[in-house]
N, CA and C atoms as an extended XYZ file, in Angstrom:
420
Properties=species:S:1:pos:R:3:atomname:S:1:resname:S:1:resid:I:1 pbc="F F F"
N         6.678       32.141       19.069 N   UNK     1
C         6.520       32.568       17.695 CA  UNK     1
C         7.056       31.496       16.767 C   UNK     1
N         6.351       31.235       15.674 N   UNK     2
C         6.773       30.252       14.691 CA  UNK     2
C         7.347       31.007       13.510 C   UNK     2
N         8.550       30.623       13.099 N   UNK     3
C         9.201       31.294       11.976 CA  UNK     3
C         9.452       30.300       10.868 C   UNK     3
N         9.670       30.797        9.660 N   UNK     4
C         9.897       29.952        8.508 CA  UNK     4
C        11.160       29.110        8.637 C   UNK     4
N        12.248       29.716        8.971 N   UNK     5
C        13.504       28.982        9.084 CA  UNK     5
C        13.868       28.344        7.757 C   UNK     5
N        14.221       27.044        7.773 N   UNK     6
C        14.609       26.350        6.559 CA  UNK     6
C        13.487       25.547        5.948 C   UNK     6
N        12.258       25.751        6.371 N   UNK     7
C        11.137       24.971        5.868 CA  UNK     7
C        10.729       25.476        4.497 C   UNK     7
N        10.495       24.562        3.568 N   UNK     8
C        10.068       24.936        2.225 CA  UNK     8
C         8.681       25.563        2.271 C   UNK     8
N         8.529       26.663        1.567 N   UNK     9
C         7.252       27.376        1.579 CA  UNK     9
C         6.433       27.086        0.329 C   UNK     9
N         6.855       26.133       -0.480 N   UNK    10
C         6.172       25.909       -1.746 CA  UNK    10
C         4.937       25.027       -1.638 C   UNK    10
N         4.900       24.085       -0.727 N   UNK    11
C         3.757       23.180       -0.661 CA  UNK    11
C         3.350       22.934        0.784 C   UNK    11
N         2.053       22.721        1.011 N   UNK    12
C         1.618       22.416        2.359 CA  UNK    12
C         2.133       21.047        2.799 C   UNK    12
N         2.283       20.858        4.101 N   UNK    13
C         2.718       19.566        4.601 CA  UNK    13
C         2.088       19.307        5.960 C   UNK    13
N         2.057       18.034        6.315 N   UNK    14
C         1.514       17.660        7.612 CA  UNK    14
C         2.559       17.969        8.665 C   UNK    14
N         2.146       18.608        9.723 N   UNK    15
C         3.110       18.974       10.765 CA  UNK    15
C         2.432       18.969       12.121 C   UNK    15
N         3.218       18.752       13.135 N   UNK    16
C         2.769       18.921       14.503 CA  UNK    16
C         3.464       20.161       15.029 C   UNK    16
N         2.692       21.119       15.463 N   UNK    17
C         3.250       22.359       15.980 CA  UNK    17
C         3.429       22.185       17.485 C   UNK    17
N         4.658       22.385       17.943 N   UNK    18
C         4.964       22.232       19.359 CA  UNK    18
C         5.055       23.600       20.004 C   UNK    18
N         4.625       23.673       21.236 N   UNK    19
C         4.687       24.923       21.971 CA  UNK    19
C         4.981       24.662       23.432 C   UNK    19
N         5.245       25.716       24.174 N   UNK    20
C         5.568       25.580       25.590 CA  UNK    20
C         4.827       26.672       26.346 C   UNK    20
N         4.117       26.261       27.369 N   UNK    21
C         3.458       27.219       28.253 CA  UNK    21
C         4.436       27.589       29.362 C   UNK    21
N         4.151       28.656       30.068 N   UNK    22
C         5.016       29.030       31.191 CA  UNK    22
C         5.033       27.911       32.217 C   UNK    22
N         6.210       27.595       32.715 N   UNK    23
C         6.416       26.586       33.750 CA  UNK    23
C         5.926       25.199       33.355 C   UNK    23
N         6.008       24.857       32.050 N   UNK    24
C         5.633       23.504       31.637 CA  UNK    24
C         6.545       23.049       30.509 C   UNK    24
N         6.476       21.776       30.210 N   UNK    25
C         7.304       21.223       29.145 CA  UNK    25
C         6.700       21.468       27.778 C   UNK    25
N         7.402       20.985       26.775 N   UNK    26
C         6.927       21.116       25.395 CA  UNK    26
C         5.719       20.222       25.206 C   UNK    26
N         4.685       20.756       24.571 N   UNK    27
C         3.452       20.018       24.323 CA  UNK    27
C         3.030       20.181       22.880 C   UNK    27
N         2.222       19.242       22.422 N   UNK    28
C         1.651       19.392       21.085 CA  UNK    28
C         0.564       20.450       21.168 C   UNK    28
N         0.660       21.452       20.317 N   UNK    29
C        -0.307       22.537       20.327 CA  UNK    29
C        -1.331       22.352       19.213 C   UNK    29
N        -0.851       22.116       18.000 N   UNK    30
C        -1.739       21.980       16.851 CA  UNK    30
C        -1.193       20.904       15.933 C   UNK    30
N        -2.083       20.191       15.281 N   UNK    31
C        -1.665       19.195       14.294 CA  UNK    31
C        -2.589       19.309       13.094 C   UNK    31
N        -2.029       19.166       11.909 N   UNK    32
C        -2.830       19.227       10.704 CA  UNK    32
C        -1.992       19.541        9.498 C   UNK    32
N        -2.646       19.945        8.439 N   UNK    33
C        -1.973       20.285        7.205 CA  UNK    33
C        -1.669       21.774        7.223 C   UNK    33
N        -0.380       22.119        7.145 N   UNK    34
C         0.063       23.505        7.302 CA  UNK    34
C         0.844       23.947        6.085 C   UNK    34
N         0.770       25.229        5.791 N   UNK    35
C         1.537       25.801        4.695 CA  UNK    35
C         1.805       27.269        4.972 C   UNK    35
N         2.683       27.860        4.175 N   UNK    36
C         3.032       29.272        4.361 CA  UNK    36
C         2.206       30.110        3.404 C   UNK    36
N         1.637       31.179        3.902 N   UNK    37
C         0.880       32.110        3.080 CA  UNK    37
C         1.279       33.520        3.479 C   UNK    37
N         1.865       34.232        2.545 N   UNK    38
C         2.347       35.598        2.793 CA  UNK    38
C         3.271       35.668        4.003 C   UNK    38
N         4.129       34.658        4.147 N   UNK    39
C         5.108       34.655        5.233 CA  UNK    39
C         4.551       34.232        6.585 C   UNK    39
N         3.300       33.771        6.625 N   UNK    40
C         2.681       33.361        7.874 CA  UNK    40
C         2.268       31.892        7.776 C   UNK    40
N         2.484       31.139        8.842 N   UNK    41
C         2.080       29.747        8.882 CA  UNK    41
C         0.568       29.687        9.074 C   UNK    41
N        -0.128       29.032        8.143 N   UNK    42
C        -1.585       28.936        8.221 CA  UNK    42
C        -2.015       27.493        8.025 C   UNK    42
N        -3.151       27.153        8.572 N   UNK    43
C        -3.713       25.818        8.396 CA  UNK    43
C        -4.424       25.770        7.045 C   UNK    43
N        -4.153       24.727        6.268 N   UNK    44
C        -4.746       24.574        4.952 CA  UNK    44
C        -5.991       23.713        5.091 C   UNK    44
N        -7.083       24.188        4.562 N   UNK    45
C        -8.327       23.412        4.604 CA  UNK    45
C        -8.243       22.302        3.574 C   UNK    45
N        -8.726       21.104        3.897 N   UNK    46
C        -8.679       19.996        2.937 CA  UNK    46
C        -9.389       20.308        1.626 C   UNK    46
N       -10.394       21.176        1.634 N   UNK    47
C       -11.113       21.504        0.413 CA  UNK    47
C       -10.233       22.246       -0.579 C   UNK    47
N        -9.163       22.866       -0.127 N   UNK    48
C        -8.275       23.603       -1.014 CA  UNK    48
C        -7.317       22.684       -1.757 C   UNK    48
N        -7.201       21.445       -1.321 N   UNK    49
C        -6.282       20.507       -1.959 CA  UNK    49
C        -6.944       19.874       -3.175 C   UNK    49
N        -6.162       19.505       -4.156 N   UNK    50
C        -6.676       18.848       -5.341 CA  UNK    50
C        -6.646       17.349       -5.082 C   UNK    50
N        -7.764       16.780       -4.708 N   UNK    51
C        -7.833       15.353       -4.433 CA  UNK    51
C        -6.878       14.949       -3.319 C   UNK    51
N        -6.419       13.713       -3.394 N   UNK    52
C        -5.437       13.220       -2.442 CA  UNK    52
C        -4.155       12.913       -3.205 C   UNK    52
N        -3.662       13.888       -3.927 N   UNK    53
C        -2.498       13.693       -4.765 CA  UNK    53
C        -1.239       13.505       -3.920 C   UNK    53
N        -0.428       12.523       -4.313 N   UNK    54
C         0.837       12.252       -3.651 CA  UNK    54
C         1.986       12.703       -4.544 C   UNK    54
N         3.140       12.927       -3.946 N   UNK    55
C         4.357       13.230       -4.691 CA  UNK    55
C         4.889       11.936       -5.284 C   UNK    55
N         5.333       11.966       -6.533 N   UNK    56
C         5.892       10.784       -7.191 CA  UNK    56
C         7.408       10.928       -7.225 C   UNK    56
N         8.098        9.909       -6.717 N   UNK    57
C         9.561        9.889       -6.676 CA  UNK    57
C        10.042        8.745       -7.555 C   UNK    57
N        10.947        9.059       -8.492 N   UNK    58
C        11.510        8.040       -9.379 CA  UNK    58
C        12.838        7.550       -8.825 C   UNK    58
N        13.027        6.246       -8.795 N   UNK    59
C        14.328        5.672       -8.489 CA  UNK    59
C        15.247        5.960       -9.686 C   UNK    59
N        16.554        5.972       -9.466 N   UNK    60
C        17.508        6.233      -10.545 CA  UNK    60
C        17.367        5.222      -11.678 C   UNK    60
N        17.060        3.969      -11.329 N   UNK    61
C        16.897        2.928      -12.348 CA  UNK    61
C        15.718        3.246      -13.270 C   UNK    61
N        14.655        3.801      -12.729 N   UNK    62
C        13.487        4.170      -13.529 CA  UNK    62
C        13.851        5.316      -14.473 C   UNK    62
N        14.505        6.334      -13.953 N   UNK    63
C        14.913        7.467      -14.788 CA  UNK    63
C        15.835        7.014      -15.918 C   UNK    63
N        16.737        6.088      -15.617 N   UNK    64
C        17.681        5.568      -16.615 CA  UNK    64
C        16.929        4.874      -17.755 C   UNK    64
N        15.969        4.016      -17.409 N   UNK    65
C        15.198        3.295      -18.427 CA  UNK    65
C        14.401        4.274      -19.286 C   UNK    65
N        13.729        5.220      -18.662 N   UNK    66
C        12.925        6.193      -19.406 CA  UNK    66
C        13.809        7.008      -20.358 C   UNK    66
N        14.950        7.472      -19.882 N   UNK    67
C        15.862        8.257      -20.723 CA  UNK    67
C        16.374        7.445      -21.912 C   UNK    67
N        16.717        6.171      -21.685 N   UNK    68
C        17.266        5.338      -22.752 CA  UNK    68
C        16.220        4.903      -23.772 C   UNK    68
N        14.995        4.691      -23.342 N   UNK    69
C        13.935        4.224      -24.246 CA  UNK    69
C        13.268        5.371      -25.013 C   UNK    69
N        13.525        6.608      -24.633 N   UNK    70
C        12.888        7.766      -25.247 CA  UNK    70
C        13.160        7.833      -26.756 C   UNK    70
N        14.358        7.423      -27.197 N   UNK    71
C        14.679        7.481      -28.625 CA  UNK    71
C        13.913        6.412      -29.417 C   UNK    71
N        13.543        5.314      -28.775 N   UNK    72
C        12.809        4.238      -29.446 CA  UNK    72
C        11.315        4.563      -29.507 C   UNK    72
N        10.796        5.117      -28.423 N   UNK    73
C         9.371        5.437      -28.315 CA  UNK    73
C         9.213        6.946      -28.092 C   UNK    73
N         9.004        7.725      -29.160 N   UNK    74
C         8.917        9.185      -29.021 CA  UNK    74
C         7.816        9.666      -28.073 C   UNK    74
N         6.746        8.888      -27.905 N   UNK    75
C         5.638        9.316      -27.044 CA  UNK    75
C         5.740        8.728      -25.638 C   UNK    75
N         6.901        8.187      -25.308 N   UNK    76
C         7.109        7.610      -23.982 CA  UNK    76
C         6.946        8.651      -22.885 C   UNK    76
N         7.405        9.872      -23.114 N   UNK    77
C         7.273       10.927      -22.107 CA  UNK    77
C         5.827       11.178      -21.731 C   UNK    77
N         4.948       11.206      -22.740 N   UNK    78
C         3.515       11.401      -22.473 CA  UNK    78
C         2.930       10.232      -21.690 C   UNK    78
N         3.297        9.011      -22.091 N   UNK    79
C         2.789        7.821      -21.401 CA  UNK    79
C         3.283        7.784      -19.955 C   UNK    79
N         4.544        8.150      -19.755 N   UNK    80
C         5.118        8.137      -18.405 CA  UNK    80
C         4.487        9.222      -17.533 C   UNK    80
N         4.240       10.397      -18.102 N   UNK    81
C         3.562       11.459      -17.351 CA  UNK    81
C         2.154       11.025      -16.951 C   UNK    81
N         1.457       10.339      -17.857 N   UNK    82
C         0.112        9.839      -17.541 CA  UNK    82
C         0.172        8.813      -16.413 C   UNK    82
N         1.174        7.934      -16.468 N   UNK    83
C         1.348        6.937      -15.410 CA  UNK    83
C         1.591        7.598      -14.068 C   UNK    83
N         2.478        8.579      -14.041 N   UNK    84
C         2.778        9.273      -12.779 CA  UNK    84
C         1.543       10.005      -12.257 C   UNK    84
N         0.784       10.642      -13.142 N   UNK    85
C        -0.430       11.342      -12.713 CA  UNK    85
C        -1.418       10.355      -12.090 C   UNK    85
N        -1.610        9.213      -12.768 N   UNK    86
C        -2.561        8.222      -12.277 CA  UNK    86
C        -2.142        7.689      -10.910 C   UNK    86
N        -0.877        7.319      -10.763 N   UNK    87
C        -0.414        6.759       -9.493 CA  UNK    87
C        -0.385        7.805       -8.385 C   UNK    87
N        -0.181        9.064       -8.719 N   UNK    88
C        -0.229       10.119       -7.708 CA  UNK    88
C        -1.638       10.262       -7.133 C   UNK    88
N        -2.650        9.974       -7.947 N   UNK    89
C        -4.034       10.108       -7.514 CA  UNK    89
C        -4.666        8.792       -7.048 C   UNK    89
N        -4.280        7.654       -7.657 N   UNK    90
C        -4.903        6.372       -7.351 CA  UNK    90
C        -3.868        5.251       -7.211 C   UNK    90
N        -2.932        5.343       -6.276 N   UNK    91
C        -1.900        4.312       -6.179 CA  UNK    91
C        -2.444        2.938       -5.786 C   UNK    91
N        -3.589        2.912       -5.144 N   UNK    92
C        -4.175        1.637       -4.721 CA  UNK    92
C        -4.813        0.884       -5.885 C   UNK    92
N        -4.793        1.453       -7.102 N   UNK    93
C        -5.403        0.792       -8.254 CA  UNK    93
C        -4.530       -0.334       -8.811 C   UNK    93
N        -3.288       -0.433       -8.370 N   UNK    94
C        -2.422       -1.531       -8.791 CA  UNK    94
C        -2.729       -2.795       -8.003 C   UNK    94
N        -1.884       -3.806       -8.180 N   UNK    95
C        -2.039       -5.067       -7.448 CA  UNK    95
C        -0.907       -5.190       -6.438 C   UNK    95
N        -1.241       -5.599       -5.231 N   UNK    96
C        -0.247       -5.776       -4.174 CA  UNK    96
C         0.551       -7.051       -4.435 C   UNK    96
N         1.891       -6.925       -4.514 N   UNK    97
C         2.761       -8.071       -4.757 CA  UNK    97
C         3.176       -8.766       -3.464 C   UNK    97
N         3.561       -7.968       -2.476 N   UNK    98
C         3.973       -8.495       -1.175 CA  UNK    98
C         3.559       -7.492       -0.108 C   UNK    98
N         4.248       -7.444        0.989 N   UNK    99
C         3.849       -6.555        2.082 CA  UNK    99
C         3.903       -5.072        1.741 C   UNK    99
N         4.758       -4.682        0.805 N   UNK   100
C         4.886       -3.249        0.511 CA  UNK   100
C         4.917       -2.900       -0.968 C   UNK   100
N         5.267       -3.824       -1.838 N   UNK   101
C         5.414       -3.529       -3.267 CA  UNK   101
C         4.122       -3.769       -4.041 C   UNK   101
N         3.834       -2.844       -4.948 N   UNK   102
C         2.663       -2.908       -5.804 CA  UNK   102
C         3.124       -2.959       -7.244 C   UNK   102
N         2.278       -3.484       -8.141 N   UNK   103
C         2.554       -3.492       -9.576 CA  UNK   103
C         1.355       -2.868      -10.290 C   UNK   103
N         1.670       -2.056      -11.304 N   UNK   104
C         0.612       -1.448      -12.118 CA  UNK   104
C         0.991       -1.603      -13.573 C   UNK   104
N         0.038       -2.028      -14.394 N   UNK   105
C         0.263       -2.216      -15.824 CA  UNK   105
C        -0.577       -1.196      -16.578 C   UNK   105
N         0.105       -0.374      -17.370 N   UNK   106
C        -0.576        0.626      -18.194 CA  UNK   106
C        -0.485        0.187      -19.647 C   UNK   106
N        -1.625       -0.008      -20.270 N   UNK   107
C        -1.666       -0.467      -21.658 CA  UNK   107
C        -1.161        0.614      -22.599 C   UNK   107
N        -0.522        0.190      -23.655 N   UNK   108
C        -0.060        1.105      -24.692 CA  UNK   108
C        -0.954        1.016      -25.916 C   UNK   108
N        -0.539        1.659      -26.984 N   UNK   109
C        -1.277        1.620      -28.249 CA  UNK   109
C        -0.263        1.469      -29.373 C   UNK   109
N        -0.213        0.276      -29.949 N   UNK   110
C         0.781       -0.029      -30.981 CA  UNK   110
C         0.578        0.811      -32.233 C   UNK   110
N        -0.674        1.169      -32.554 N   UNK   111
C        -0.963        1.946      -33.767 CA  UNK   111
C        -0.277        3.311      -33.750 C   UNK   111
N        -0.201        3.935      -32.574 N   UNK   112
C         0.396        5.279      -32.498 CA  UNK   112
C         1.727        5.275      -31.740 C   UNK   112
N         2.321        4.077      -31.599 N   UNK   113
C         3.652        3.911      -31.015 CA  UNK   113
C         3.750        4.408      -29.570 C   UNK   113
N         2.703        4.151      -28.780 N   UNK   114
C         2.729        4.452      -27.348 CA  UNK   114
C         3.000        3.140      -26.622 C   UNK   114
N         4.098        3.052      -25.881 N   UNK   115
C         4.459        1.780      -25.250 CA  UNK   115
C         3.615        1.455      -24.027 C   UNK   115
N         3.549        0.159      -23.733 N   UNK   116
C         2.955       -0.307      -22.479 CA  UNK   116
C         3.982       -0.115      -21.380 C   UNK   116
N         3.524        0.208      -20.182 N   UNK   117
C         4.421        0.403      -19.047 CA  UNK   117
C         3.998       -0.513      -17.907 C   UNK   117
N         4.970       -1.175      -17.313 N   UNK   118
C         4.741       -1.993      -16.134 CA  UNK   118
C         5.667       -1.446      -15.055 C   UNK   118
N         5.114       -1.047      -13.924 N   UNK   119
C         5.918       -0.415      -12.881 CA  UNK   119
C         5.699       -1.122      -11.550 C   UNK   119
N         6.777       -1.240      -10.792 N   UNK   120
C         6.713       -1.731       -9.410 CA  UNK   120
C         6.980       -0.535       -8.518 C   UNK   120
N         6.123       -0.343       -7.513 N   UNK   121
C         6.198        0.863       -6.693 CA  UNK   121
C         5.729        0.592       -5.270 C   UNK   121
N         6.007        1.536       -4.408 N   UNK   122
C         5.475        1.552       -3.047 CA  UNK   122
C         4.800        2.905       -2.850 C   UNK   122
N         3.927        2.995       -1.861 N   UNK   123
C         3.319        4.292       -1.576 CA  UNK   123
C         2.882        4.366       -0.124 C   UNK   123
N         2.757        5.602        0.337 N   UNK   124
C         2.177        5.893        1.637 CA  UNK   124
C         1.254        7.087        1.444 C   UNK   124
N         0.826        7.726        2.515 N   UNK   125
C        -0.126        8.827        2.374 CA  UNK   125
C         0.507       10.108        1.830 C   UNK   125
N         1.838       10.135        1.680 N   UNK   126
C         2.520       11.334        1.194 CA  UNK   126
C         3.099       11.159       -0.209 C   UNK   126
N         3.686       10.001       -0.495 N   UNK   127
C         4.373        9.858       -1.776 CA  UNK   127
C         4.239        8.455       -2.366 C   UNK   127
N         4.525        8.380       -3.671 N   UNK   128
C         4.608        7.133       -4.420 CA  UNK   128
C         6.048        7.035       -4.899 C   UNK   128
N         6.706        5.903       -4.642 N   UNK   129
C         8.082        5.708       -5.077 CA  UNK   129
C         8.120        4.645       -6.162 C   UNK   129
N         8.529        5.054       -7.364 N   UNK   130
C         8.645        4.126       -8.486 CA  UNK   130
C         9.998        3.436       -8.387 C   UNK   130
N        10.003        2.099       -8.248 N   UNK   131
C        11.245        1.353       -8.051 CA  UNK   131
C        11.806        0.773       -9.345 C   UNK   131
N        10.941        0.143      -10.156 N   UNK   132
C        11.363       -0.495      -11.401 CA  UNK   132
C        10.304       -0.235      -12.464 C   UNK   132
N        10.742       -0.180      -13.727 N   UNK   133
C         9.789        0.007      -14.823 CA  UNK   133
C        10.219       -0.825      -16.019 C   UNK   133
N         9.236       -1.336      -16.733 N   UNK   134
C         9.453       -2.087      -17.968 CA  UNK   134
C         8.686       -1.351      -19.063 C   UNK   134
N         9.376       -1.079      -20.165 N   UNK   135
C         8.770       -0.344      -21.286 CA  UNK   135
C         8.755       -1.300      -22.486 C   UNK   135
N         7.552       -1.581      -22.994 N   UNK   136
C         7.425       -2.482      -24.147 CA  UNK   136
C         6.272       -2.042      -25.029 C   UNK   136
N         6.409       -2.253      -26.334 N   UNK   137
C         5.346       -1.897      -27.261 CA  UNK   137
C         4.229       -2.945      -27.335 C   UNK   137
N         4.528       -4.249      -27.294 N   UNK   138
C         3.438       -5.221      -27.398 CA  UNK   138
C         2.410       -5.039      -26.275 C   UNK   138
N         1.182       -5.460      -26.590 N   UNK   139
C         0.110       -5.359      -25.596 CA  UNK   139
C         0.409       -6.278      -24.415 C   UNK   139
N        -0.125       -5.912      -23.277 N   UNK   140
C         0.131       -6.674      -22.047 CA  UNK   140
C        -0.705       -7.922      -22.026 C   UNK   140
């Protein structure tokens, strides 16, 4: 029997379900995208997912810059949310810097005081990690 235990029930995740038959060792039973529904572990169909969205994780340095620049650029929160949404859906749209780091430049609009954002990040099939960010009003 598979029980919830300490597993988060809020979002589906990739998992390998292990099981044991009588008189045998532990074996892989099922693999795929799994989530909890009404207290029961169920397989999530890919069609139920919204695109290939990844979780976005901010480094402390990124959060610090965004918090400090918010008073200078009132619409920074909107620009940063747009950046996170874009990278969660299309992280490969940036340019590869080295073996793992990517850079993405998001243009701003000086007329309405929306800053340009330049971010260095890494990503895999589950998440995007924002490592560094530069916030500037001039065009890139």
